C-alpha positions as CSV (number, residue, x, y, z in Angstrom):
1,M,0.1,-0.1,0.0
2,T,1.2,3.3,-1.0
3,V,1.4,5.8,1.9
4,P,0.3,9.4,1.4
5,T,2.9,11.9,1.5
6,L,2.3,14.5,3.8
7,P,3.0,18.4,2.9
8,P,5.8,20.4,4.9
9,L,4.5,21.0,8.3
10,H,5.4,24.9,8.2
11,L,3.1,24.8,5.3
12,L,0.1,23.3,7.4
13,R,1.0,25.9,10.0
14,A,0.7,28.5,7.9
15,F,-2.4,27.5,6.6
16,H,-3.9,26.9,10.0
17,A,-2.9,30.2,11.3
18,V,-4.8,32.0,8.2
19,A,-7.5,29.9,8.8
20,Q,-7.9,30.4,12.3
21,T,-7.7,34.3,12.3
22,G,-9.2,35.2,9.0
23,S,-6.5,36.8,7.3
24,I,-3.0,36.5,6.0
25,R,-1.6,39.6,7.8
26,R,-3.3,38.4,11.4
27,G,-2.1,34.6,10.4
28,A,1.5,36.1,9.8
29,E,1.2,38.3,13.2
30,A,0.4,35.0,15.1
31,L,3.4,32.9,13.6
32,G,5.8,36.0,14.2
33,L,6.4,35.9,10.3
34,T,6.3,38.4,7.5
35,H,3.1,38.5,5.4
36,T,5.0,37.7,2.0
37,V,6.2,34.5,3.9
38,V,3.0,33.5,4.8
39,S,1.4,34.2,1.6
40,R,3.8,32.1,-0.3
41,H,3.3,29.1,2.3
42,V,-0.2,29.0,1.7
43,R,0.1,29.1,-2.2
44,N,2.8,26.4,-2.1
45,L,0.1,24.3,-0.2
46,E,-2.6,24.9,-2.6
47,A,0.1,23.7,-5.6
48,Y,1.2,20.8,-3.6
49,L,-2.6,19.5,-2.9
50,G,-3.9,21.0,-6.1
51,S,-7.0,22.7,-4.5
52,K,-8.0,26.1,-3.8
53,L,-8.0,26.6,0.0
54,F,-9.1,30.2,0.2
55,D,-11.2,32.9,-1.4
56,R,-9.1,36.1,-1.1
57,R,-11.1,39.3,-0.5
58,T,-10.5,42.5,0.7
59,T,-11.8,41.6,4.2
60,G,-9.7,38.6,4.6
61,A,-8.9,35.3,3.7
62,V,-12.4,33.0,3.6
63,L,-12.1,28.8,3.6
64,T,-13.4,27.1,0.5
65,G,-15.1,23.7,0.9
66,A,-11.6,22.4,0.5
67,G,-9.9,24.7,3.1
68,R,-12.6,24.0,5.3
69,E,-12.1,20.2,5.1
70,L,-8.4,20.2,5.8
71,F,-8.7,23.3,8.5
72,A,-10.9,20.5,10.5
73,A,-8.3,17.9,10.0
74,T,-5.0,20.1,11.0
75,D,-6.7,21.7,13.8
76,A,-7.4,18.5,15.5
77,A,-3.9,17.2,14.6
78,L,-2.1,20.2,15.9
79,V,-4.0,19.9,19.2
80,Q,-2.9,16.1,19.4
81,L,0.6,16.9,18.5
82,E,1.1,19.9,20.9
83,S,-0.5,18.1,23.6
84,A,1.7,15.1,23.2
85,I,4.7,17.2,22.7
86,E,3.9,19.2,25.9
87,K,3.6,15.9,27.7
88,L,7.4,15.3,27.1
89,M,8.7,19.0,28.0
90,P,9.7,19.9,31.5
91,R,7.8,22.5,33.1
92,T,10.3,25.0,32.7
93,A,10.4,24.8,28.9
94,L,6.3,25.0,28.9
95,G,6.4,28.3,30.7
96,R,3.2,30.1,32.0
97,L,-0.5,30.4,31.6
98,R,-1.3,34.2,31.8
99,I,-4.8,34.7,32.9
100,W,-6.7,37.9,33.0
101,A,-10.3,37.8,34.6
102,M,-13.1,40.1,35.8
103,P,-12.2,41.3,39.5
104,G,-14.8,39.6,41.1
105,L,-14.6,36.4,39.2
106,A,-10.6,36.3,39.9
107,A,-11.0,36.9,43.6
108,R,-14.0,34.8,44.8
109,W,-14.6,32.1,42.0
110,L,-11.2,31.3,40.3
111,S,-8.7,31.7,43.1
112,P,-10.6,29.5,45.5
113,R,-10.0,27.0,42.5
114,L,-6.5,27.5,41.9
115,T,-5.4,24.0,43.5
116,D,-8.1,22.3,41.1
117,L,-6.9,24.0,38.3
118,Q,-3.0,23.4,39.0
119,A,-4.3,19.6,39.3
120,V,-5.5,20.0,35.7
121,L,-2.2,22.0,34.6
122,R,0.4,20.1,36.7
123,E,3.4,21.2,34.4
124,V,2.3,24.8,33.9
125,E,2.7,28.0,36.2
126,I,-0.5,29.9,36.5
127,V,-0.6,33.4,36.8
128,L,-3.7,35.3,37.3
129,R,-4.4,39.0,37.3
130,A,-7.7,40.8,38.0
131,S,-8.8,43.3,35.5
132,E,-11.5,44.6,34.0
133,T,-10.3,45.3,30.6
134,A,-9.0,42.9,28.1
135,P,-5.1,42.7,27.7
136,D,-3.4,43.7,24.5
137,F,-3.1,39.9,23.0
138,D,-0.5,41.6,20.2
139,A,1.6,43.0,22.8
140,S,1.3,39.6,24.4
141,E,0.3,40.9,27.6
142,A,-1.7,37.6,28.2
143,D,-2.9,34.5,27.2
144,I,-6.3,34.3,28.4
145,F,-9.0,37.0,29.3
146,I,-12.3,36.2,30.9
147,G,-14.9,38.8,30.4
148,F,-18.4,40.0,31.2
149,A,-20.7,42.0,29.0
150,A,-24.0,42.2,27.9
151,T,-25.0,39.7,25.0
152,N,-24.9,42.5,22.3
153,E,-21.4,43.8,23.7
154,I,-19.4,40.5,23.7
155,P,-16.4,40.7,21.3
156,A,-16.9,38.5,17.7
157,D,-13.9,36.7,18.6
158,A,-15.0,35.4,22.0
159,E,-16.2,32.2,23.2
160,L,-19.4,32.3,25.4
161,L,-18.9,30.6,28.6
162,A,-21.7,31.1,31.1
163,T,-25.0,33.1,31.7
164,P,-25.3,33.3,35.5
165,R,-28.1,35.1,37.3
166,M,-27.5,38.6,39.1
167,F,-29.2,39.2,42.3
168,P,-28.9,41.5,45.2
169,V,-27.0,40.7,48.2
170,A,-26.5,42.3,51.9
171,S,-24.7,40.9,54.8
172,P,-26.9,39.4,57.9
173,Q,-25.3,42.2,59.8
174,W,-26.9,44.9,57.4
175,L,-30.3,43.0,57.1
176,A,-30.7,42.6,60.8
177,Q,-30.4,46.3,61.4
178,H,-32.4,47.7,58.2
179,G,-34.6,45.1,57.9
180,V,-35.3,42.4,55.1
181,P,-36.7,44.5,51.7
182,E,-39.9,42.8,50.7
183,D,-40.0,44.1,46.9
184,L,-38.3,45.9,44.5
185,P,-39.4,49.2,45.1
186,A,-38.4,48.8,48.9
187,V,-34.9,47.6,47.4
188,S,-34.5,50.8,45.3
189,R,-35.0,52.7,48.5
190,Q,-32.2,51.5,50.2
191,P,-28.5,52.4,50.3
192,L,-27.3,50.4,47.3
193,I,-23.5,49.9,46.0
194,H,-22.9,50.7,42.7
195,E,-20.4,49.6,40.0
196,N,-18.8,52.7,38.8
197,D,-22.5,54.4,38.2
198,H,-25.9,53.9,38.8
199,R,-26.6,52.3,35.4
200,Q,-26.1,48.7,36.2
201,W,-28.6,48.8,39.0
202,T,-31.1,50.7,37.3
203,S,-30.8,48.1,34.3
204,W,-31.0,45.5,36.9
205,L,-34.4,46.9,38.6
206,R,-35.9,47.6,35.5
207,T,-35.2,44.2,34.0
208,A,-36.7,42.7,37.1
209,G,-39.8,44.7,36.9
210,L,-39.5,48.0,38.4
211,E,-40.8,50.6,36.1
212,P,-40.0,53.5,36.4
213,V,-37.1,53.1,38.4
214,P,-36.8,56.4,40.9
215,P,-33.5,57.9,41.5
216,L,-31.2,55.7,43.4
217,M,-29.0,56.0,46.6
218,G,-25.6,55.1,47.7
219,P,-21.7,55.1,46.6
220,S,-20.3,54.3,43.5
221,L,-17.2,51.9,43.9
222,W,-14.5,51.5,41.1
223,N,-16.0,47.7,40.1
224,A,-18.0,44.8,41.5
225,S,-15.3,43.2,43.4
226,L,-15.2,46.7,45.7
227,G,-18.7,46.5,46.1
228,L,-19.2,42.9,47.3
229,D,-16.1,43.7,49.9
230,A,-18.3,46.8,51.0
231,A,-21.3,44.3,51.5
232,L,-19.5,42.2,53.2
233,A,-18.4,45.3,55.5
234,H,-22.3,45.8,56.2
235,Q,-22.4,48.8,53.8
236,G,-25.6,48.2,52.0
237,I,-26.9,46.2,49.2
238,A,-24.7,45.0,46.0
239,L,-25.4,43.0,43.0
240,A,-23.7,39.6,42.5
241,T,-23.6,36.9,40.1
242,Q,-24.2,33.3,41.5
243,L,-20.5,32.6,40.7
244,S,-19.0,35.4,42.8
245,V,-20.5,35.0,45.7
246,A,-21.5,31.2,46.0
247,G,-18.9,31.0,48.8
248,D,-20.2,34.2,51.0
249,I,-23.6,32.6,50.7
250,A,-22.8,29.4,51.8
251,A,-20.7,30.6,54.5
252,G,-23.1,32.9,55.9
253,R,-21.4,36.2,55.1
254,L,-23.8,37.5,52.5
255,T,-27.7,36.8,51.8
256,E,-29.5,36.8,48.6
257,I,-32.4,39.3,48.8
258,L,-35.9,38.5,47.4
259,D,-36.4,35.6,44.8
260,T,-35.7,36.7,41.2
261,N,-34.5,35.2,37.9
262,V,-32.4,38.2,36.3
263,T,-29.6,37.8,33.8
264,T,-27.7,41.0,32.5
265,G,-24.9,39.6,30.6
266,S,-22.4,36.6,30.0
267,Y,-18.9,35.5,30.9
268,Y,-16.9,35.2,28.0
269,L,-13.4,34.1,26.8
270,Q,-11.1,35.6,24.4
271,T,-7.4,33.9,23.9
272,A,-4.4,35.2,22.2
273,A,-4.3,34.0,18.4
274,D,-1.3,32.2,18.7
275,K,-2.1,30.2,22.0
276,K,-5.6,28.8,21.0
277,N,-4.2,25.2,20.1
278,K,-1.8,24.8,22.7
279,G,-2.5,22.0,24.7
280,H,-2.5,23.4,28.3
281,V,-5.0,26.1,26.8
282,T,-7.6,23.6,25.8
283,R,-7.4,21.8,28.8
284,F,-7.9,25.2,30.8
285,R,-10.8,26.1,28.5
286,K,-12.5,22.5,29.2
287,W,-12.2,22.9,32.9
288,L,-13.3,26.2,32.8
289,E,-16.5,25.4,30.6
290,S,-17.0,22.4,33.1
291,E,-16.7,24.2,36.4
292,M,-19.1,27.3,35.4
293,A,-21.7,25.0,34.1
294,S,-21.6,22.9,37.2
295,G,-21.7,25.8,39.3
296,I,-24.8,27.2,37.8
297,S,-26.5,24.3,37.7
298,R,-25.9,23.9,41.6
299,G,-26.9,27.7,41.8
300,D,-23.5,28.5,42.8
């Protein structure tokens, strides 16, 4: 039986990068090569296969039918190859996984799970940073970003992770002193802890069914994590997702107010283009999706 001759790996890597990023320029940037070199590699691969792999357009490179078939095969093969290579390499050679995440999620959900995550990524050093803004992937500031946004504001290149409930919380001490608000109008009259400004609370109250929303009281803090710290310090009522406050509710440090089923946005994942097919990034993504799904199904 004749064994088919595979094209050179550097041609397949160039093709895969262009297919993944949607343009020769971005594919070249991801590989650290010039536009000319990557374009030549793709043309040589097309000549080798005798098939057109891309339709070149002003907006980028669009896969043909043959290109989509080859991309599916190379994507799976490169993931398996890189995973096998990573298992053979020492930890010092594999380096780090640099994760940026929303402050509340980083501090209250990811940090308590670092031991579990390290068990999944035994050979990789995990570096976690709290940030509300995405890193500059082109400048190699980070490998992963976990953001939170309304559905229509999620970046086009992001992967949707989870859409958790958002609800009001306060400390038992604060509730003992001020009483438990019985309905949405009562909540709106309390000292509310705001994130940056009053828009989030206004949007949540309106979505929950309060109309019109009256002028709101309470301090505006820099981010949601600071708002939860203030709620834990008995300063008022804050909004929280079920992922960010599960531990505090289970421990009795915070109490959910009212019985609502409101969502205001979703967590999403962005990955540096040159890291998407790395084995340890793939394992992290699968672990993250599983943990978030389990947490939401359990109500935490």
